[in-house]
C-alpha positions as CSV (number, residue, x, y, z in Angstrom):
1,M,-53.8,59.0,100.0
2,K,-50.5,59.4,98.1
3,T,-48.8,62.8,98.2
4,Y,-46.3,64.4,95.9
5,R,-44.2,67.5,96.3
6,F,-42.5,69.2,93.5
7,L,-40.5,72.5,93.0
8,P,-40.6,74.1,89.6
9,L,-37.8,76.5,88.5
10,C,-37.9,80.2,88.9
11,V,-41.3,81.6,89.5
12,L,-43.3,84.7,90.4
13,L,-46.8,83.5,91.0
14,L,-48.8,82.2,93.8
15,L,-49.2,78.5,93.9
16,A,-46.6,77.6,96.6
17,G,-46.2,74.2,97.9
18,C,-46.5,73.0,101.3
19,S,-44.7,69.9,102.3
20,K,-44.6,67.5,105.3
21,Q,-40.8,68.0,105.1
22,E,-39.2,71.1,106.4
23,Q,-38.6,73.5,103.6
24,T,-37.5,77.1,103.2
25,V,-39.4,78.8,100.4
26,E,-37.6,81.9,99.0
27,P,-39.8,84.9,98.5
28,G,-41.2,84.9,94.9
29,R,-40.4,81.2,94.4
30,L,-43.3,79.0,93.4
31,S,-43.8,75.4,94.5
32,F,-46.8,73.0,94.4
33,F,-48.1,70.5,97.0
34,T,-50.2,67.9,95.3
35,S,-52.1,64.8,96.5
36,V,-54.0,62.2,94.6
37,S,-56.8,60.2,96.3
38,N,-57.0,56.5,95.8
39,F,-60.0,54.9,94.2
40,E,-62.2,53.8,97.1
41,G,-61.4,50.1,97.3
42,E,-58.0,50.4,95.6
43,I,-54.8,49.8,97.4
44,E,-52.8,52.3,95.4
45,T,-53.9,55.5,93.5
46,R,-54.5,55.2,89.7
47,A,-52.7,58.4,88.6
48,N,-50.4,56.1,86.6
49,F,-50.9,52.5,85.8
50,D,-48.5,51.2,88.5
51,G,-50.4,53.3,91.0
52,N,-47.7,55.3,92.7
53,A,-47.2,58.7,90.9
54,F,-47.8,60.9,87.9
55,E,-45.8,59.8,84.9
56,N,-43.6,61.9,82.6
57,G,-45.9,63.5,80.0
58,D,-49.1,63.5,82.1
59,K,-50.8,66.8,81.5
60,I,-53.1,69.1,83.6
61,K,-54.8,72.3,82.7
62,L,-55.3,75.0,85.4
63,K,-58.0,77.6,85.4
64,V,-57.6,80.6,87.8
65,I,-60.8,82.6,88.7
66,C,-61.3,85.4,91.2
67,P,-65.1,85.3,91.5
68,F,-65.5,88.3,93.8
69,S,-63.4,90.8,91.9
70,S,-64.7,92.9,89.1
71,H,-61.2,93.3,87.7
72,T,-59.1,90.7,85.8
73,E,-56.6,89.8,88.5
74,F,-53.1,88.4,87.8
75,G,-53.4,84.7,86.9
76,E,-56.9,85.0,85.4
77,S,-55.6,85.8,81.9
78,T,-52.9,84.4,79.7
79,Y,-53.2,87.5,77.5
80,G,-54.2,85.5,74.4
81,A,-51.4,83.0,74.7
82,S,-53.9,80.1,75.3
83,F,-57.6,79.5,74.7
84,D,-59.9,80.1,77.7
85,A,-56.8,81.4,79.7
86,F,-55.7,77.9,80.6
87,W,-52.3,77.3,82.2
88,L,-51.0,74.0,80.7
89,L,-48.5,71.9,82.5
90,K,-46.9,68.5,82.1
91,W,-45.3,66.2,84.7
92,H,-41.5,66.1,83.9
93,T,-38.8,64.7,86.2
94,D,-40.7,65.1,89.4
95,E,-42.2,68.6,88.8
96,W,-44.9,70.3,86.8
97,A,-43.3,72.0,83.8
98,T,-44.7,74.4,81.2
99,L,-45.5,72.8,77.8
100,Q,-43.0,73.5,75.1
101,A,-43.4,73.8,71.3
102,S,-41.6,70.4,71.1
103,D,-44.6,68.8,72.7
104,G,-46.5,69.4,69.5
105,F,-49.6,71.4,70.6
106,D,-50.8,74.5,68.8
107,I,-51.6,76.3,72.1
108,D,-51.8,79.9,70.9
109,G,-53.8,79.1,67.7
110,D,-51.3,80.1,65.1
111,Y,-51.4,76.8,63.3
112,S,-48.0,75.7,64.4
113,P,-46.6,74.1,67.6
114,S,-46.2,76.6,70.5
115,A,-45.3,76.7,74.1
116,S,-47.8,77.2,76.9
117,P,-47.9,80.5,78.7
118,D,-45.7,80.3,81.8
119,I,-47.6,80.6,85.0
120,Y,-44.4,80.9,86.9
121,E,-43.9,84.4,85.5
122,R,-47.1,85.7,87.1
123,Y,-47.2,87.2,90.6
124,E,-50.5,86.5,92.4
125,A,-50.9,88.1,95.8
126,Q,-54.0,90.2,95.4
127,Q,-56.3,90.5,98.4
128,T,-59.3,88.8,96.9
129,P,-60.4,85.1,96.9
130,Y,-58.7,82.9,94.3
131,V,-60.2,79.7,92.9
132,Y,-57.8,77.2,91.3
133,T,-59.4,74.4,89.3
134,A,-57.2,71.7,87.6
135,Q,-57.9,68.6,85.7
136,T,-56.0,66.1,83.6
137,W,-56.4,66.2,79.8
138,S,-55.1,64.1,76.9
139,E,-56.0,65.7,73.6
140,E,-56.0,69.0,71.9
141,Q,-59.1,69.5,69.8
142,I,-59.4,72.1,67.1
143,F,-62.5,72.7,64.9
144,I,-64.4,75.4,63.0
145,A,-67.9,76.1,64.4
146,G,-70.4,77.8,62.1
147,S,-68.7,79.6,59.2
148,D,-65.7,81.2,60.9
149,T,-65.5,80.5,64.7
150,R,-62.2,78.6,65.5
151,V,-62.5,76.5,68.6
152,E,-59.5,75.1,70.4
153,Q,-59.7,73.1,73.6
154,Y,-57.5,70.9,75.7
155,S,-59.8,68.0,76.5
156,Y,-60.1,64.9,78.5
157,V,-61.5,62.3,76.1
158,F,-63.0,59.0,77.1
159,H,-62.0,55.8,75.3
160,A,-64.5,52.9,75.0
161,D,-61.6,50.8,73.7
162,Q,-59.1,50.6,76.6
163,T,-57.1,47.8,75.1
164,K,-54.0,50.0,75.0
165,E,-52.5,51.1,78.4
166,A,-52.4,54.7,77.2
167,D,-56.1,54.8,76.4
168,Y,-56.9,53.2,79.8
169,K,-54.9,55.8,81.7
170,A,-56.2,58.6,79.6
171,S,-59.8,57.6,80.5
172,D,-59.0,58.1,84.2
173,L,-60.1,61.7,84.8
174,L,-58.5,63.5,87.8
175,W,-59.9,66.8,89.1
176,A,-58.9,69.2,91.8
177,Q,-60.2,72.6,93.2
178,T,-58.6,74.8,95.8
179,I,-60.1,78.1,97.2
180,Q,-57.7,80.6,98.7
181,Q,-58.9,83.6,100.7
182,T,-56.3,85.7,98.9
183,G,-53.6,85.2,96.3
184,S,-50.7,83.4,97.9
185,Y,-47.7,81.2,97.4
186,N,-49.2,78.1,98.9
187,V,-51.8,76.1,96.9
188,H,-52.6,72.5,97.6
189,L,-54.2,70.7,94.6
190,S,-55.9,67.6,95.9
191,F,-56.8,65.5,92.9
192,K,-59.7,63.0,93.0
193,H,-60.9,60.4,90.5
194,M,-64.1,61.5,88.7
195,M,-64.7,58.2,87.0
196,A,-65.4,54.7,88.4
197,A,-63.2,51.7,87.8
198,L,-63.7,48.0,87.4
199,L,-61.2,45.3,88.3
200,I,-62.4,42.0,86.8
201,T,-60.9,38.7,87.7
202,V,-61.8,35.7,85.5
203,D,-62.5,32.4,87.4
204,E,-59.2,30.6,87.8
205,N,-60.8,27.4,86.6
206,I,-61.3,28.8,83.2
207,G,-58.3,28.4,80.9
208,L,-57.5,31.5,78.9
209,S,-54.7,32.5,76.6
210,D,-52.8,35.7,77.0
211,D,-54.7,37.1,74.0
212,A,-58.1,36.7,75.5
213,V,-60.2,39.9,75.2
214,L,-62.8,41.1,77.7
215,T,-65.6,43.4,76.8
216,L,-68.6,44.9,78.6
217,E,-71.8,45.4,76.5
218,G,-74.6,47.8,77.3
219,M,-72.7,50.9,78.6
220,P,-73.3,54.6,77.9
221,D,-72.3,55.8,74.4
222,I,-69.6,58.3,75.3
223,D,-66.7,57.0,73.2
224,Q,-64.4,59.9,72.2
225,A,-66.5,62.3,74.1
226,E,-65.3,65.0,76.5
227,V,-66.6,64.4,80.0
228,I,-67.5,67.6,81.8
229,V,-66.9,68.3,85.5
230,G,-69.1,71.0,87.0
231,D,-67.4,74.2,88.3
232,Y,-69.6,76.5,90.3
233,Y,-67.1,79.3,89.8
234,A,-66.9,79.0,86.0
235,A,-69.8,81.5,85.7
236,A,-67.4,84.1,87.1
237,S,-64.7,83.4,84.5
238,K,-63.6,86.7,82.9
239,V,-61.5,85.3,80.1
240,N,-63.4,83.0,77.7
241,S,-62.6,82.4,74.0
242,N,-66.2,81.9,72.9
243,D,-69.5,80.1,73.8
244,Y,-67.9,76.8,73.0
245,G,-65.5,77.1,75.9
246,Y,-65.0,76.6,79.6
247,K,-67.7,79.0,81.0
248,S,-70.4,77.6,78.7
249,K,-69.6,73.9,79.4
250,H,-68.6,73.9,83.1
251,S,-71.0,76.4,84.8
252,C,-73.3,74.7,87.3
253,T,-75.1,75.0,90.6
254,R,-73.2,75.0,93.9
255,E,-74.5,71.5,94.5
256,Q,-73.1,70.2,91.2
257,N,-69.6,71.6,91.8
258,G,-67.0,68.9,91.4
259,T,-69.5,66.4,90.0
260,I,-69.7,65.0,86.4
261,L,-72.4,66.8,84.5
262,G,-72.3,64.7,81.3
263,I,-70.6,65.1,78.0
264,A,-69.9,68.1,75.8
265,V,-72.0,68.4,72.6
266,V,-71.7,71.1,70.0
267,N,-75.1,72.7,69.3
268,D,-74.9,74.4,65.9
269,S,-78.4,76.0,66.2
270,Q,-77.4,77.7,69.5
271,H,-73.9,78.4,68.4
272,K,-72.4,77.0,71.6
273,T,-71.4,73.8,73.4
274,V,-74.0,72.3,75.7
275,V,-73.8,69.5,78.2
276,K,-75.7,66.2,77.6
277,S,-76.4,64.4,80.9
278,F,-75.9,60.7,81.2
279,N,-79.6,60.0,81.6
280,E,-80.0,61.4,78.0
281,I,-77.4,59.1,76.5
282,S,-78.1,55.7,75.0
283,Q,-76.7,52.6,76.7
284,G,-75.8,50.3,73.9
285,T,-72.0,50.7,73.6
286,T,-69.4,48.1,74.1
287,Y,-66.3,48.9,76.2
288,T,-63.1,46.8,75.9
289,A,-61.0,46.3,79.0
290,Y,-57.2,46.5,79.4
291,N,-55.6,43.1,79.9
292,A,-53.5,43.4,83.1
293,G,-52.4,39.8,83.0
294,S,-53.0,36.8,85.2
295,K,-56.7,36.7,84.1
296,T,-57.3,40.2,85.4
297,Y,-58.7,43.1,83.4
298,R,-59.2,46.8,84.2
299,L,-61.8,49.2,82.9
300,I,-62.5,52.9,83.5
301,I,-66.3,53.6,83.3
302,P,-68.4,56.7,83.8
303,P,-70.4,57.2,87.0
304,C,-73.9,56.3,86.0
305,T,-77.0,54.3,86.6
306,L,-77.7,51.6,84.0
307,S,-81.3,51.0,82.9
308,Q,-80.5,47.3,82.6
309,N,-77.7,44.9,83.5
310,A,-74.6,45.1,81.3
311,T,-72.9,41.9,80.1
312,F,-69.3,40.8,80.2
313,W,-67.9,38.7,77.3
314,V,-64.6,37.0,77.1
315,R,-63.4,36.1,73.6
316,D,-60.5,33.7,73.4
317,G,-60.0,32.5,69.8
318,E,-63.2,30.7,68.9
319,T,-64.2,30.3,72.6
320,R,-66.8,32.6,74.1
321,Y,-67.8,33.2,77.8
322,S,-70.4,35.6,79.1
323,M,-71.7,36.8,82.5
324,E,-74.4,39.4,83.3
325,M,-73.2,42.0,85.8
326,D,-75.3,42.5,88.9
327,Q,-74.1,46.1,89.5
328,T,-76.1,48.8,87.8
329,V,-75.1,51.9,89.9
330,F,-71.6,53.2,89.7
331,E,-70.3,56.1,91.8
332,P,-67.3,58.4,91.0
333,G,-64.0,57.5,92.6
334,K,-65.0,53.9,93.4
335,L,-63.3,50.7,92.4
336,Y,-65.6,47.7,91.9
337,R,-64.0,44.3,92.2
338,I,-65.8,41.7,90.1
339,T,-65.1,38.0,89.7
340,M,-66.3,36.6,86.4
341,Q,-67.6,33.1,87.3
342,I,-68.9,30.9,84.5
343,N,-70.7,27.6,84.7
């Protein structure tokens, strides 16, 4: 497990960082302690492509919920400065920084770029349990539901075509949840990978050009969809923009907490967003892998069970190779190493 420590600027909240190094934390100063678990079977973590850290520009959204308090505690609300009371942060020069208007997101819904509400200006030390849930996101999505309901969300979006490095990394969903017995200055966010990953190596006896493309046919049809991770405490969320938001999408049973529920689907007849599980999704889509060089390819895929074997195809000019994949069950957080051998 890789660990990262970072100290943002001035702060008055509660997420303080612990560190294996000796550190004196001034009263009222916020710091984070973050770790990212490796894919099981991977030597390095996949937070970035090189596998050693978050990268500048990586974004997380943080939801703060006090499930056992009838009052809206400090940190649970952004007072209308963001939809669903999310605190939005980006990795910038070794720390999590608040998003600025220059990042180009319409966070407060005024149809122009705006800054994220600053979590470091909030003091959270109330004597009630706090739940902090964070996940990576890549796209801001805005749409009108019905006749006049404006919906804005900061979403993780899956890309079936992962040819570009940015789309490959964006498809790697990271999620963390920490429960504190009371508001404090020390919150450890331990991120884990919610998707599965494939590392495909083409048989060295096969001659391929650098432009060869590898695809996987017969996979779940979730291209451009928002994958939803269950949050048992979402039902206790006090600040929710509408029925298309966090509470509606992420509420689940205790057993489903921290597991992928499916994808978000807007249901016009119910006037809300519902979750469609993977066993309800067709499996006829083609995924395109990232070419990592030296006849190796990487692909992020959803944790799922396939009804039939998927098929790898390598296309190199006019040459075609194919191989049926034996694996049909894929678990979250696991890396599957596959050698594509062709007679």
